[in-house]
N, CA, C and O atoms as a GROMACS GRO file, in nm:
protein
  516
    1MET      N    1   3.362   2.885  -9.081
    1MET     CA    2   3.401   2.754  -9.076
    1MET      C    3   3.508   2.726  -9.221
    1MET      O    4   3.592   2.640  -9.199
    2GLY      N    5   3.512   2.770  -9.324
    2GLY     CA    6   3.536   2.721  -9.376
    2GLY      C    7   3.647   2.856  -9.433
    2GLY      O    8   3.655   2.894  -9.550
    3LYS      N    9   3.722   2.912  -9.317
    3LYS     CA   10   3.830   3.005  -9.320
    3LYS      C   11   3.979   2.930  -9.340
    3LYS      O   12   4.016   2.831  -9.277
    4LYS      N   13   4.044   2.989  -9.428
    4LYS     CA   14   4.169   2.879  -9.448
    4LYS      C   15   4.276   2.965  -9.344
    4LYS      O   16   4.268   3.082  -9.308
    5LEU      N   17   4.359   2.885  -9.317
    5LEU     CA   18   4.443   2.944  -9.257
    5LEU      C   19   4.574   3.030  -9.314
    5LEU      O   20   4.613   3.022  -9.430
    6HIS      N   21   4.643   3.124  -9.195
    6HIS     CA   22   4.765   3.187  -9.288
    6HIS      C   23   4.864   3.086  -9.328
    6HIS      O   24   4.878   2.986  -9.259
    7PRO      N   25   4.931   3.104  -9.430
    7PRO     CA   26   5.021   2.977  -9.462
    7PRO      C   27   5.114   2.997  -9.378
    7PRO      O   28   5.192   2.905  -9.402
    8SER      N   29   5.162   3.066  -9.284
    8SER     CA   30   5.258   3.040  -9.166
    8SER      C   31   5.210   2.946  -9.123
    8SER      O   32   5.250   2.830  -9.122
    9VAL      N   33   5.102   3.002  -9.075
    9VAL     CA   34   5.025   2.865  -8.986
    9VAL      C   35   5.031   2.732  -9.035
    9VAL      O   36   5.065   2.624  -8.986
   10GLN      N   37   4.984   2.777  -9.160
   10GLN     CA   38   4.971   2.596  -9.183
   10GLN      C   39   5.109   2.541  -9.164
   10GLN      O   40   5.118   2.434  -9.104
   11GLU      N   41   5.233   2.609  -9.212
   11GLU     CA   42   5.360   2.547  -9.192
   11GLU      C   43   5.390   2.485  -9.065
   11GLU      O   44   5.435   2.370  -9.056
   12PHE      N   45   5.357   2.586  -8.936
   12PHE     CA   46   5.370   2.534  -8.844
   12PHE      C   47   5.286   2.420  -8.796
   12PHE      O   48   5.286   2.367  -8.685
   13LYS      N   49   5.220   2.396  -8.895
   13LYS     CA   50   5.113   2.268  -8.820
   13LYS      C   51   5.180   2.136  -8.851
   13LYS      O   52   5.203   2.041  -8.777
   14SER      N   53   5.210   2.160  -9.007
   14SER     CA   54   5.315   2.064  -9.092
   14SER      C   55   5.425   2.034  -8.974
   14SER      O   56   5.456   1.925  -8.925
   15PHE      N   57   5.466   2.146  -8.950
   15PHE     CA   58   5.630   2.104  -8.840
   15PHE      C   59   5.615   2.049  -8.737
   15PHE      O   60   5.691   1.965  -8.689
   16VAL      N   61   5.493   2.096  -8.680
   16VAL     CA   62   5.444   1.997  -8.533
   16VAL      C   63   5.427   1.842  -8.564
   16VAL      O   64   5.464   1.748  -8.493
   17LYS      N   65   5.359   1.835  -8.694
   17LYS     CA   66   5.328   1.685  -8.712
   17LYS      C   67   5.423   1.599  -8.736
   17LYS      O   68   5.407   1.477  -8.737
   18LYS      N   69   5.569   1.681  -8.764
   18LYS     CA   70   5.721   1.589  -8.772
   18LYS      C   71   5.771   1.628  -8.657
   18LYS      O   72   5.894   1.635  -8.666
   19HIS      N   73   5.723   1.662  -8.528
   19HIS     CA   74   5.828   1.674  -8.448
   19HIS      C   75   5.724   1.636  -8.343
   19HIS      O   76   5.721   1.725  -8.257
   20PRO      N   77   5.624   1.520  -8.314
   20PRO     CA   78   5.511   1.485  -8.198
   20PRO      C   79   5.570   1.500  -8.063
   20PRO      O   80   5.482   1.471  -7.982
   21ILE      N   81   5.658   1.526  -8.013
   21ILE     CA   82   5.727   1.497  -7.946
   21ILE      C   83   5.740   1.637  -7.849
   21ILE      O   84   5.773   1.647  -7.731
   22LEU      N   85   5.696   1.751  -7.958
   22LEU     CA   86   5.696   1.880  -7.873
   22LEU      C   87   5.543   1.890  -7.842
   22LEU      O   88   5.527   1.947  -7.734
   23VAL      N   89   5.415   1.850  -7.906
   23VAL     CA   90   5.298   1.811  -7.863
   23VAL      C   91   5.294   1.787  -7.703
   23VAL      O   92   5.246   1.862  -7.618
   24GLN      N   93   5.351   1.673  -7.688
   24GLN     CA   94   5.390   1.602  -7.536
   24GLN      C   95   5.463   1.701  -7.421
   24GLN      O   96   5.458   1.675  -7.301
   25GLU      N   97   5.523   1.805  -7.471
   25GLU     CA   98   5.564   1.868  -7.420
   25GLU      C   99   5.520   1.987  -7.343
   25GLU      O  100   5.556   2.050  -7.243
   26VAL      N  101   5.412   1.991  -7.448
   26VAL     CA  102   5.306   2.137  -7.471
   26VAL      C  103   5.227   2.088  -7.394
   26VAL      O  104   5.189   2.146  -7.292
   27ARG      N  105   5.179   1.943  -7.438
   27ARG     CA  106   5.076   1.878  -7.284
   27ARG      C  107   5.095   1.832  -7.148
   27ARG      O  108   5.017   1.795  -7.060
   28LYS      N  109   5.237   1.846  -7.157
   28LYS     CA  110   5.318   1.798  -6.995
   28LYS      C  111   5.327   1.966  -6.957
   28LYS      O  112   5.334   1.977  -6.835
   29GLY      N  113   5.328   2.012  -6.980
   29GLY     CA  114   5.342   2.231  -6.929
   29GLY      C  115   5.462   2.238  -6.963
   29GLY      O  116   5.527   2.337  -6.931
   30VAL      N  117   5.516   2.143  -7.030
   30VAL     CA  118   5.705   2.226  -7.000
   30VAL      C  119   5.711   2.335  -7.069
   30VAL      O  120   5.766   2.440  -7.038
   31LEU      N  121   5.624   2.297  -7.210
   31LEU     CA  122   5.657   2.429  -7.333
   31LEU      C  123   5.513   2.501  -7.310
   31LEU      O  124   5.454   2.502  -7.201
   32ASN      N  125   5.474   2.552  -7.410
   32ASN     CA  126   5.331   2.632  -7.415
   32ASN      C  127   5.387   2.669  -7.576
   32ASN      O  128   5.504   2.676  -7.614
   33TRP      N  129   5.223   2.695  -7.676
   33TRP     CA  130   5.244   2.663  -7.791
   33TRP      C  131   5.321   2.813  -7.853
   33TRP      O  132   5.402   2.825  -7.945
   34GLN      N  133   5.262   2.912  -7.768
   34GLN     CA  134   5.323   3.080  -7.809
   34GLN      C  135   5.465   3.063  -7.832
   34GLN      O  136   5.501   3.099  -7.944
   35GLU      N  137   5.597   2.996  -7.722
   35GLU     CA  138   5.688   3.001  -7.732
   35GLU      C  139   5.785   2.910  -7.831
   35GLU      O  140   5.902   2.931  -7.860
   36VAL      N  141   5.672   2.769  -7.888
   36VAL     CA  142   5.724   2.688  -7.966
   36VAL      C  143   5.682   2.790  -8.115
   36VAL      O  144   5.763   2.804  -8.207
   37TYR      N  145   5.571   2.842  -8.116
   37TYR     CA  146   5.570   2.925  -8.223
   37TYR      C  147   5.640   3.050  -8.251
   37TYR      O  148   5.646   3.107  -8.360
   38GLU      N  149   5.684   3.080  -8.159
   38GLU     CA  150   5.788   3.235  -8.155
   38GLU      C  151   5.921   3.156  -8.198
   38GLU      O  152   6.002   3.220  -8.265
   39ASP      N  153   5.953   3.013  -8.161
   39ASP     CA  154   6.093   3.028  -8.139
   39ASP      C  155   6.109   2.933  -8.289
   39ASP      O  156   6.218   2.901  -8.337
   40TRP      N  157   5.958   2.894  -8.355
   40TRP     CA  158   6.010   2.866  -8.447
   40TRP      C  159   6.021   2.944  -8.594
   40TRP      O  160   6.099   2.929  -8.688
   41TYR      N  161   5.899   3.041  -8.572
   41TYR     CA  162   5.919   3.140  -8.620
   41TYR      C  163   6.040   3.208  -8.694
   41TYR      O  164   6.054   3.235  -8.813
   42ILE      N  165   6.165   3.238  -8.533
   42ILE     CA  166   6.268   3.343  -8.498
   42ILE      C  167   6.379   3.232  -8.597
   42ILE      O  168   6.439   3.280  -8.694
   43LEU      N  169   6.398   3.066  -8.555
   43LEU     CA  170   6.476   3.006  -8.563
   43LEU      C  171   6.489   2.936  -8.669
   43LEU      O  172   6.596   2.881  -8.695
   44GLY      N  173   6.362   2.925  -8.764
   44GLY     CA  174   6.361   2.859  -8.828
   44GLY      C  175   6.330   2.692  -8.838
   44GLY      O  176   6.385   2.629  -8.748
   45GLU      N  177   6.252   2.610  -8.933
   45GLU     CA  178   6.226   2.514  -8.911
   45GLU      C  179   6.350   2.395  -8.914
   45GLU      O  180   6.330   2.284  -8.863
   46ASN      N  181   6.486   2.433  -8.982
   46ASN     CA  182   6.611   2.360  -9.005
   46ASN      C  183   6.738   2.361  -8.847
   46ASN      O  184   6.848   2.310  -8.826
   47ASP      N  185   6.627   2.464  -8.752
   47ASP     CA  186   6.769   2.462  -8.607
   47ASP      C  187   6.782   2.366  -8.613
   47ASP      O  188   6.702   2.287  -8.662
   48GLU      N  189   6.923   2.332  -8.549
   48GLU     CA  190   6.940   2.200  -8.428
   48GLU      C  191   6.842   2.196  -8.285
   48GLU      O  192   6.857   2.104  -8.204
   49LYS      N  193   6.747   2.298  -8.263
   49LYS     CA  194   6.685   2.331  -8.155
   49LYS      C  195   6.583   2.198  -8.192
   49LYS      O  196   6.588   2.135  -8.087
   50TRP      N  197   6.510   2.135  -8.268
   50TRP     CA  198   6.443   2.088  -8.334
   50TRP      C  199   6.440   1.900  -8.338
   50TRP      O  200   6.349   1.817  -8.350
   51GLU      N  201   6.611   1.889  -8.316
   51GLU     CA  202   6.631   1.773  -8.365
   51GLU      C  203   6.565   1.683  -8.247
   51GLU      O  204   6.515   1.579  -8.290
   52LYS      N  205   6.554   1.703  -8.110
   52LYS     CA  206   6.520   1.636  -7.993
   52LYS      C  207   6.359   1.586  -8.020
   52LYS      O  208   6.305   1.477  -8.000
   53TYR      N  209   6.320   1.679  -8.059
   53TYR     CA  210   6.122   1.669  -8.088
   53TYR      C  211   6.162   1.564  -8.219
   53TYR      O  212   6.070   1.576  -8.299
   54LYS      N  213   6.228   1.501  -8.253
   54LYS     CA  214   6.160   1.459  -8.382
   54LYS      C  215   6.079   1.340  -8.386
   54LYS      O  216   6.028   1.338  -8.274
   55ASN      N  217   6.052   1.275  -8.427
   55ASN     CA  218   5.974   1.154  -8.421
   55ASN      C  219   6.071   0.995  -8.386
   55ASN      O  220   6.076   0.927  -8.489
   56ASN      N  221   6.114   0.956  -8.315
   56ASN     CA  222   6.232   0.911  -8.307
   56ASN      C  223   6.097   0.783  -8.196
   56ASN      O  224   6.081   0.792  -8.074
   57SER      N  225   5.998   0.643  -8.321
   57SER     CA  226   5.956   0.587  -8.277
   57SER      C  227   5.946   0.501  -8.080
   57SER      O  228   5.866   0.501  -7.986
   58SER      N  229   6.072   0.445  -8.108
   58SER     CA  230   6.118   0.333  -7.948
   58SER      C  231   6.097   0.481  -7.838
   58SER      O  232   6.039   0.463  -7.731
   59LYS      N  233   6.168   0.679  -7.891
   59LYS     CA  234   6.183   0.726  -7.754
   59LYS      C  235   6.007   0.756  -7.734
   59LYS      O  236   5.953   0.714  -7.632
   60THR      N  237   5.941   0.816  -7.818
   60THR     CA  238   5.809   0.774  -7.806
   60THR      C  239   5.693   0.683  -7.765
   60THR      O  240   5.594   0.725  -7.705
   61GLU      N  241   5.712   0.551  -7.803
   61GLU     CA  242   5.645   0.451  -7.731
   61GLU      C  243   5.700   0.449  -7.567
   61GLU      O  244   5.620   0.431  -7.476
   62GLU      N  245   5.820   0.465  -7.546
   62GLU     CA  246   5.877   0.463  -7.421
   62GLU      C  247   5.809   0.585  -7.321
   62GLU      O  248   5.768   0.566  -7.207
   63SER      N  249   5.808   0.700  -7.387
   63SER     CA  250   5.787   0.799  -7.325
   63SER      C  251   5.575   0.798  -7.283
   63SER      O  252   5.508   0.844  -7.190
   64GLU      N  253   5.545   0.727  -7.397
   64GLU     CA  254   5.406   0.674  -7.401
   64GLU      C  255   5.362   0.617  -7.233
   64GLU      O  256   5.272   0.642  -7.154
   65LYS      N  257   5.476   0.533  -7.236
   65LYS     CA  258   5.470   0.378  -7.142
   65LYS      C  259   5.456   0.503  -7.017
   65LYS      O  260   5.342   0.530  -6.979
   66GLU      N  261   5.561   0.567  -6.963
   66GLU     CA  262   5.558   0.663  -6.852
   66GLU      C  263   5.478   0.747  -6.830
   66GLU      O  264   5.454   0.804  -6.724
   67ASP      N  265   5.424   0.762  -6.943
   67ASP     CA  266   5.298   0.877  -6.897
   67ASP      C  267   5.219   0.815  -6.860
   67ASP      O  268   5.170   0.844  -6.751
   68PHE      N  269   5.157   0.668  -6.953
   68PHE     CA  270   5.027   0.602  -6.874
   68PHE      C  271   5.082   0.566  -6.706
   68PHE      O  272   5.011   0.601  -6.612
   69ILE      N  273   5.207   0.495  -6.685
   69ILE     CA  274   5.230   0.476  -6.567
   69ILE      C  275   5.188   0.589  -6.469
   69ILE      O  276   5.092   0.575  -6.393
   70GLY      N  277   5.255   0.688  -6.474
   70GLY     CA  278   5.252   0.841  -6.442
   70GLY      C  279   5.080   0.841  -6.404
   70GLY      O  280   5.032   0.813  -6.294
   71LYS      N  281   5.013   0.875  -6.513
   71LYS     CA  282   4.837   0.898  -6.471
   71LYS      C  283   4.835   0.806  -6.392
   71LYS      O  284   4.848   0.843  -6.275
   72ILE      N  285   4.821   0.679  -6.409
   72ILE     CA  286   4.801   0.561  -6.323
   72ILE      C  287   4.813   0.608  -6.132
   72ILE      O  288   4.726   0.631  -6.049
   73PHE      N  289   4.974   0.604  -6.125
   73PHE     CA  290   5.006   0.664  -5.972
   73PHE      C  291   4.949   0.806  -5.956
   73PHE      O  292   4.962   0.853  -5.843
   74SER      N  293   4.893   0.878  -6.039
   74SER     CA  294   4.821   1.026  -6.003
   74SER      C  295   4.722   0.986  -5.974
   74SER      O  296   4.670   1.072  -5.903
   75SER      N  297   4.641   0.880  -5.988
   75SER     CA  298   4.522   0.842  -6.018
   75SER      C  299   4.508   0.797  -5.864
   75SER      O  300   4.427   0.853  -5.789
   76PHE      N  301   4.577   0.712  -5.830
   76PHE     CA  302   4.597   0.653  -5.709
   76PHE      C  303   4.602   0.703  -5.585
   76PHE      O  304   4.552   0.666  -5.478
   77LYS      N  305   4.694   0.825  -5.627
   77LYS     CA  306   4.714   0.971  -5.498
   77LYS      C  307   4.631   1.038  -5.474
   77LYS      O  308   4.604   1.090  -5.365
   78ASN      N  309   4.559   1.049  -5.609
   78ASN     CA  310   4.426   1.149  -5.566
   78ASN      C  311   4.327   1.084  -5.491
   78ASN      O  312   4.276   1.136  -5.392
   79ALA      N  313   4.296   0.970  -5.534
   79ALA     CA  314   4.136   0.896  -5.505
   79ALA      C  315   4.153   0.920  -5.338
   79ALA      O  316   4.238   0.954  -5.256
   80ASP      N  317   4.023   0.880  -5.348
   80ASP     CA  318   3.984   0.893  -5.236
   80ASP      C  319   3.940   0.738  -5.168
   80ASP      O  320   3.883   0.650  -5.233
   81MET      N  321   3.969   0.730  -5.057
   81MET     CA  322   3.996   0.601  -5.028
   81MET      C  323   3.845   0.525  -4.941
   81MET      O  324   3.826   0.403  -4.936
   82ASN      N  325   3.785   0.593  -4.901
   82ASN     CA  326   3.675   0.588  -4.856
   82ASN      C  327   3.541   0.596  -4.931
   82ASN      O  328   3.432   0.558  -4.890
   83ASN      N  329   3.584   0.682  -5.108
   83ASN     CA  330   3.455   0.633  -5.181
   83ASN      C  331   3.502   0.520  -5.245
   83ASN      O  332   3.416   0.447  -5.294
   84LEU      N  333   3.663   0.476  -5.263
   84LEU     CA  334   3.678   0.351  -5.345
   84LEU      C  335   3.630   0.253  -5.282
   84LEU      O  336   3.549   0.179  -5.339
   85GLN      N  337   3.668   0.228  -5.143
   85GLN     CA  338   3.572   0.110  -5.074
   85GLN      C  339   3.431   0.133  -5.077
   85GLN      O  340   3.372   0.036  -5.029
   86GLN      N  341   3.365   0.211  -5.109
   86GLN     CA  342   3.229   0.288  -5.150
   86GLN      C  343   3.216   0.152  -5.264
   86GLN      O  344   3.169   0.039  -5.251
   87GLN      N  345   3.288   0.229  -5.389
   87GLN     CA  346   3.270   0.150  -5.504
   87GLN      C  347   3.301   0.008  -5.481
   87GLN      O  348   3.185  -0.033  -5.473
   88ILE      N  349   3.375  -0.098  -5.464
   88ILE     CA  350   3.440  -0.163  -5.474
   88ILE      C  351   3.341  -0.293  -5.388
   88ILE      O  352   3.352  -0.415  -5.398
   89SER      N  353   3.238  -0.206  -5.296
   89SER     CA  354   3.176  -0.296  -5.217
   89SER      C  355   3.004  -0.288  -5.330
   89SER      O  356   2.906  -0.360  -5.310
   90ASN      N  357   3.012  -0.219  -5.401
   90ASN     CA  358   2.898  -0.177  -5.508
   90ASN      C  359   2.891  -0.258  -5.620
   90ASN      O  360   2.791  -0.287  -5.685
   91VAL      N  361   3.008  -0.292  -5.636
   91VAL     CA  362   3.073  -0.352  -5.743
   91VAL      C  363   3.017  -0.501  -5.668
   91VAL      O  364   2.914  -0.556  -5.707
   92SER      N  365   3.095  -0.550  -5.566
   92SER     CA  366   3.074  -0.662  -5.486
   92SER      C  367   2.910  -0.698  -5.475
   92SER      O  368   2.869  -0.807  -5.514
   93GLU      N  369   2.848  -0.630  -5.436
   93GLU     CA  370   2.704  -0.674  -5.428
   93GLU      C  371   2.658  -0.678  -5.555
   93GLU      O  372   2.559  -0.750  -5.570
   94ALA      N  373   2.708  -0.612  -5.672
   94ALA     CA  374   2.598  -0.646  -5.794
   94ALA      C  375   2.675  -0.771  -5.914
   94ALA      O  376   2.633  -0.782  -6.029
   95ILE      N  377   2.789  -0.853  -5.859
   95ILE     CA  378   2.832  -0.927  -5.861
   95ILE      C  379   2.746  -1.098  -5.762
   95ILE      O  380   2.720  -1.212  -5.798
   96SER      N  381   2.735  -1.034  -5.656
   96SER     CA  382   2.639  -1.121  -5.595
   96SER      C  383   2.526  -1.133  -5.670
   96SER      O  384   2.495  -1.249  -5.697
   97THR      N  385   2.454  -1.046  -5.712
   97THR     CA  386   2.271  -1.026  -5.742
   97THR      C  387   2.331  -1.077  -5.886
   97THR      O  388   2.260  -1.153  -5.952
   98ILE      N  389   2.411  -1.054  -5.917
   98ILE     CA  390   2.399  -1.122  -6.089
   98ILE      C  391   2.388  -1.308  -6.039
   98ILE      O  392   2.292  -1.383  -6.061
   99GLN      N  393   2.557  -1.352  -5.948
   99GLN     CA  394   2.524  -1.496  -5.966
   99GLN      C  395   2.381  -1.551  -5.911
   99GLN      O  396   2.336  -1.651  -5.966
  100ALA      N  397   2.313  -1.494  -5.812
  100ALA     CA  398   2.202  -1.506  -5.771
  100ALA      C  399   2.088  -1.543  -5.882
  100ALA      O  400   2.003  -1.632  -5.888
  101VAL      N  401   2.120  -1.449  -5.956
  101VAL     CA  402   1.997  -1.455  -6.099
  101VAL      C  403   2.038  -1.569  -6.162
  101VAL      O  404   1.959  -1.660  -6.186
  102ILE      N  405   2.177  -1.575  -6.196
  102ILE     CA  406   2.252  -1.644  -6.276
  102ILE      C  407   2.190  -1.820  -6.226
  102ILE      O  408   2.150  -1.911  -6.299
  103HIS      N  409   2.202  -1.813  -6.089
  103HIS     CA  410   2.204  -1.936  -5.985
  103HIS      C  411   2.000  -1.981  -6.022
  103HIS      O  412   1.938  -2.086  -6.000
  104GLN      N  413   1.965  -1.883  -6.068
  104GLN     CA  414   1.793  -1.906  -6.064
  104GLN      C  415   1.753  -1.988  -6.200
  104GLN      O  416   1.693  -2.095  -6.210
  105PHE      N  417   1.804  -1.908  -6.292
  105PHE     CA  418   1.806  -1.969  -6.424
  105PHE      C  419   1.834  -2.105  -6.417
  105PHE      O  420   1.769  -2.196  -6.470
  106ARG      N  421   1.951  -2.113  -6.337
  106ARG     CA  422   1.967  -2.252  -6.392
  106ARG      C  423   1.905  -2.374  -6.300
  106ARG      O  424   1.955  -2.485  -6.285
  107GLY      N  425   1.775  -2.322  -6.240
  107GLY     CA  426   1.729  -2.378  -6.068
  107GLY      C  427   1.834  -2.431  -6.002
  107GLY      O  428   1.832  -2.554  -5.991
  108GLU      N  429   1.920  -2.378  -5.959
  108GLU     CA  430   1.992  -2.396  -5.822
  108GLU      C  431   1.931  -2.337  -5.728
  108GLU      O  432   1.864  -2.234  -5.738
  109GLU      N  433   1.961  -2.428  -5.591
  109GLU     CA  434   1.916  -2.333  -5.498
  109GLU      C  435   2.046  -2.180  -5.440
  109GLU      O  436   2.154  -2.146  -5.489
  110LYS      N  437   1.994  -2.143  -5.362
  110LYS     CA  438   2.111  -1.982  -5.311
  110LYS      C  439   2.194  -2.082  -5.212
  110LYS      O  440   2.149  -2.142  -5.115
  111PRO      N  441   2.318  -2.085  -5.258
  111PRO     CA  442   2.426  -2.123  -5.146
  111PRO      C  443   2.370  -2.110  -5.036
  111PRO      O  444   2.346  -2.220  -4.985
  112ASN      N  445   2.324  -1.981  -4.949
  112ASN     CA  446   2.329  -1.952  -4.824
  112ASN      C  447   2.206  -1.936  -4.828
  112ASN      O  448   2.176  -1.822  -4.794
  113GLN      N  449   2.087  -2.027  -4.864
  113GLN     CA  450   1.980  -1.970  -4.798
  113GLN      C  451   1.912  -1.978  -4.692
  113GLN      O  452   1.799  -1.930  -4.689
  114GLY      N  453   1.965  -2.038  -4.587
  114GLY     CA  454   1.902  -2.038  -4.444
  114GLY      C  455   1.971  -1.926  -4.360
  114GLY      O  456   1.932  -1.904  -4.245
  115GLN      N  457   2.090  -1.843  -4.425
  115GLN     CA  458   2.146  -1.748  -4.397
  115GLN      C  459   2.094  -1.592  -4.422
  115GLN      O  460   2.157  -1.497  -4.376
  116SER      N  461   1.975  -1.577  -4.501
  116SER     CA  462   1.973  -1.483  -4.606
  116SER      C  463   1.991  -1.377  -4.496
  116SER      O  464   2.086  -1.302  -4.519
  117SER      N  465   1.934  -1.355  -4.400
  117SER     CA  466   1.953  -1.201  -4.301
  117SER      C  467   2.060  -1.198  -4.249
  117SER      O  468   2.050  -1.140  -4.141
  118HIS      N  469   2.240  -1.257  -4.284
  118HIS     CA  470   2.313  -1.230  -4.275
  118HIS      C  471   2.396  -1.179  -4.404
  118HIS      O  472   2.401  -1.253  -4.502
  119ARG      N  473   2.454  -1.070  -4.406
  119ARG     CA  474   2.532  -1.036  -4.499
  119ARG      C  475   2.630  -1.116  -4.500
  119ARG      O  476   2.675  -1.168  -4.398
  120GLN      N  477   2.687  -1.142  -4.651
  120GLN     CA  478   2.852  -1.178  -4.639
  120GLN      C  479   2.965  -1.120  -4.631
  120GLN      O  480   2.991  -1.023  -4.702
  121PRO      N  481   3.016  -1.151  -4.578
  121PRO     CA  482   3.170  -1.082  -4.562
  121PRO      C  483   3.223  -1.028  -4.727
  121PRO      O  484   3.241  -1.090  -4.831
  122GLN      N  485   3.237  -0.894  -4.692
  122GLN     CA  486   3.282  -0.797  -4.836
  122GLN      C  487   3.444  -0.916  -4.885
  122GLN      O  488   3.502  -0.994  -4.809
  123PRO      N  489   3.469  -0.893  -5.010
  123PRO     CA  490   3.579  -1.007  -5.006
  123PRO      C  491   3.728  -0.902  -4.954
  123PRO      O  492   3.834  -0.938  -4.903
  124PHE      N  493   3.676  -0.766  -4.993
  124PHE     CA  494   3.823  -0.666  -4.953
  124PHE      C  495   3.819  -0.571  -4.860
  124PHE      O  496   3.783  -0.462  -4.902
  125ALA      N  497   3.847  -0.579  -4.728
  125ALA     CA  498   3.805  -0.560  -4.628
  125ALA      C  499   3.902  -0.418  -4.617
  125ALA      O  500   4.024  -0.429  -4.607
  126PHE      N  501   3.847  -0.310  -4.620
  126PHE     CA  502   3.950  -0.193  -4.577
  126PHE      C  503   3.939  -0.117  -4.465
  126PHE      O  504   3.830  -0.061  -4.463
  127ARG      N  505   4.018  -0.088  -4.356
  127ARG     CA  506   3.957  -0.038  -4.247
  127ARG      C  507   4.039   0.130  -4.220
  127ARG      O  508   4.149   0.137  -4.274
  128LYS      N  509   4.013   0.205  -4.176
  128LYS     CA  510   4.098   0.278  -4.145
  128LYS      C  511   4.208   0.298  -4.061
  128LYS      O  512   4.202   0.241  -3.952
  129ASP      N  513   4.301   0.362  -4.085
  129ASP     CA  514   4.400   0.342  -3.977
  129ASP      C  515   4.403   0.411  -3.872
  129ASP      O  516   4.488   0.389  -3.785
   0.00000   0.00000   0.00000
């Protein structure tokens, strides 16, 4: 664990810290670390190729927002609607139970005491097409 990195690897890590957009590109799968390292080793740190990967805070924030929105849309795209409906139903039942406990502690009667055998309609109605 106490091994020191090769000086060129340390220099590369320093270079990557100065170019955070490179990290984003690798995480997106546009680039891979091997290619980046080889280009850095051959071209050098001062090549104009690296200018577009330098830290521009406005561009970085913008790309982070786009990544976040993209993740949200991809999660909706990959979501199982039946599972989502079940989860919403579970949350709804949990909220109803919590409300009933709060009413008991306050000494209030349950609002639908006479209709305890009937289930309340779910607030979110999902139907299959």
